[in-house]
N, C-alpha and C positions, 0 to 999 in steps of 0.2 A: 496094162492097163492098171493092176494095183500100184504100181509106183506112182503112175499119174494121180491117182486117187488119193494117195498119201500125201504127195506133195501139194495137192490143191486144197486139203483139209489144213496142213499145216500152214499155208499163206492165209486161209480165211482166219485161223486163230491168230495168227500176227498180227492182222488188221483188226481183229475185234479187240485184242489185249492194248495194241497202240490207241485205239478210240478210247477205251475205257481209261487208259492212264492220262490222255489228254484230257476227257471230263473230269477227272479227279483234280488234275492241275487247275482247271478253270474254277473249280469249288474251292480249293485252297486260296487261290488269289482273292476271292471274294470274303474272306475271313481275315485278311491281314490287317493288323493295327490294334488299336486299344478300344475297347468297349465298355459302355457304363450300363448297368441295369435301370431299367426304368419302369418296369412292370414285373410281379412276380405272383402267380395264383396258384396255390396249393390246394387242391380238392375244396375248392369254392372260397377260399378264404386268400385275400389279397395281403401282400407285406407292406407294411405301411412305408410311405416315402422315406422316412428318416432311417428305415432300417437298408434301403437301398442305395443309400448315399455311397458307404464305403466299398461297394461291390465294384470290381473291376476284372474285366478280362481282356488279357494280351496275346494276342496270337502272331506267331512267328514260323513261317512255314507251316509245318504239321503239329508244331508243338503249341502248348498253351501254358500260361500262368494265370491262376485264378486267384484272386484276393479279395477278402472280407476283413476288414480292418486287421488284426493281428494273424487271422488264418490265411496261410498261403498253401497253395499246391500246384503243382508242374506235372504235366503228363503229355500225351499225344492224341491226336485225332486220327481216326480212319474213316476216310469218305466213302460212301455208297452212293454215290448221283444217281445210278442206274434205277434205285429203287424208286418207288412213289408211294407216299410223299419221300423226300431224299433222307437218307439216314446217315447216321453219323455212330460210331463207336468212341466213347472217350474212355482212354486207357489212363488210369492214375497212374503216375511214375514215381511217388514217393510217399513217405508218412505211412500211417497205419493201413490206410485202404490201397498202399501200392499193388499193382496188378490187377486192381477191380476194373471192371469194363461196364459203362452205363450205356444202356440201349437206347438211341436219341432219334427223333425225327427233328429236321430243321428246315428252314426257308430264309434265304437272305434276298431282300429287296431293297436294292440300292444301299442305305447307311443304317437299315433296319434288319435286326436278326432275330429271329424267333426259333425257340427251342423247346421241345416239349418230351418229357420223359415220365416213365411210369415210377412213382415213389418206391415200390416194391422191387423194381429193375428185374422182373422175371420175364415181361413181355415189352417187346417196342411197340410204342402207340401208334395207332393208324391214323389218327386225326390230331389236330391242334386245339387242345381243351385241357384247361385245369379246373373245369366245373365239379361241385360236390358230387360225391359217389364214383368218380373216375379213377380216383387214387392218382392222378396225374398232376405233375407240375407243369405249369407253360411260364416261359420265361421271355420277356421282351427287352432287347437289348439297342441301344444306339452308339454308332461309330464316333469316337470322339475326333474331332478334327484337330490336326496338327497345329 
């Protein structure tokens, strides 16, 4: 009887892990390509359009390359699509911030990507806002068509 219970538990765990892997794969697929920043609000203050023009994000697999003028940063994403809202850990892979992990929430709707993070990076935001007093940054991105 105990052997049957152990086998059933292992089978359920394996099915659950497969479902999680597939959910992550679906999310990774949504992020592929190059994105341009179209709006950034930080604690109630919007970045002017001219500051957004040089900002670009390129995603290949779970790897990212963020560029803003001369600044360049690469790293990886760890997706948590089972959370609500969907969550993402941005793991910086180079430079002075190498190893730093940003706690982010996100949503992808067609060719629009919305990201929200807390400036202090102590907690993951629970809602999409960049309003004054929240300490959050709300970013809107559009996919660049090839």
